[in-house]
KEFIKE-348145 format. One line per 3 residues: number of its first residue (from 0); their letters; for each residue x, y, z of C-alpha. Coordinates in steps of 0.001 Angstrom, whole numbers, plus 500000, padded with zeros to 6 digits. Example, Ala and Ser with C-alpha at 12.3 -4.5 7.8 and 13.67 -1.06 7.14 Angstrom:
2
0	as	512300/495500/507800 ~ 513670/498940/507140
This chain:
84
0	mik	383772/906397/095788 ~ 383715/906577/099553 ~ 387083/904765/099991
3	ill	388602/907460/097728 ~ 387042/910207/099760 ~ 388183/908631/102955
6	lii	391716/908372/101504 ~ 391799/911941/100355 ~ 390555/913242/103718
9	sii	393072/911155/105741 ~ 395885/912504/103478 ~ 394685/915990/104099
12	lil	394584/915478/107827 ~ 398000/913854/107813 ~ 399320/916815/105926
15	flv	397836/919288/108377 ~ 399280/917371/111302 ~ 402735/917470/109698
18	igl	402517/921347/108873 ~ 401076/921859/112462 ~ 404085/919913/113871
21	ffl	406490/921896/111792 ~ 405167/925250/112964 ~ 405089/924205/116590
24	yaw	408908/923106/116305 ~ 409584/926377/114471 ~ 407583/928370/117134
27	sar	409406/926652/119950 ~ 412693/927413/118352 ~ 411878/930709/117049
30	ktl	415002/932355/118364 ~ 417129/930369/116137 ~ 415012/929503/113239
33	lkg	413209/932783/112785 ~ 415429/935551/114290 ~ 418822/933952/113698
36	gdt	419968/934262/117295 ~ 421889/931877/119500 ~ 420279/929128/121343
39	wta	422511/929277/124375 ~ 425093/931526/125734 ~ 427562/931360/128660
42	knl	428115/935039/128826 ~ 426003/935304/132028 ~ 427589/932445/133741
45	kik	429882/933494/136553 ~ 433039/931463/136598 ~ 435270/931337/139795
48	rne	438885/931442/139055 ~ 441923/931400/141219 ~ 444224/933893/139343
51	qni	447378/932574/141084 ~ 446921/929129/139788 ~ 446004/930190/136408
54	skn	449167/932282/135988 ~ 451386/929539/137377 ~ 449916/926928/135045
57	kkk	450285/929152/132043 ~ 453860/929621/132867 ~ 454514/926043/133352
60	nss	452698/925060/130019 ~ 454393/927826/127974 ~ 457699/926802/129170
63	kfl	456982/923072/128438 ~ 455718/923927/124925 ~ 458800/926097/124419
66	esi	461018/923345/125459 ~ 459279/920899/123237 ~ 459819/923430/120337
69	ykq	463236/923713/121030 ~ 463855/919964/121260 ~ 462144/919383/117790
72	tde	464118/922158/116296 ~ 467327/920987/117495 ~ 466571/917351/116353
75	flt	465535/918705/112897 ~ 468587/920930/112527 ~ 471016/918166/113628
78	ekn	469447/915621/111354 ~ 469740/918253/108323 ~ 473299/918825/109500
81	dln	474108/915145/109337 ~ 472602/914708/105882 ~ 474774/917341/104475
């Protein structure tokens, strides 16, 4: 009888411990779990950028991209014409 009582008490203690840990976890992450907010945001980070380098890189990348599109389109059309 004592063994059964000790088993029931230990199961209840383990259950309370698990529930307590769950609530501790939920409380520590309350912004995401309870309120549905974001955990981390980069809105307030100040990023230093050099505007001249960004505009030059965009122009270079866009021209390379357009060149690759032109080459692929040209290859496709020449293959299509060769098949006909």
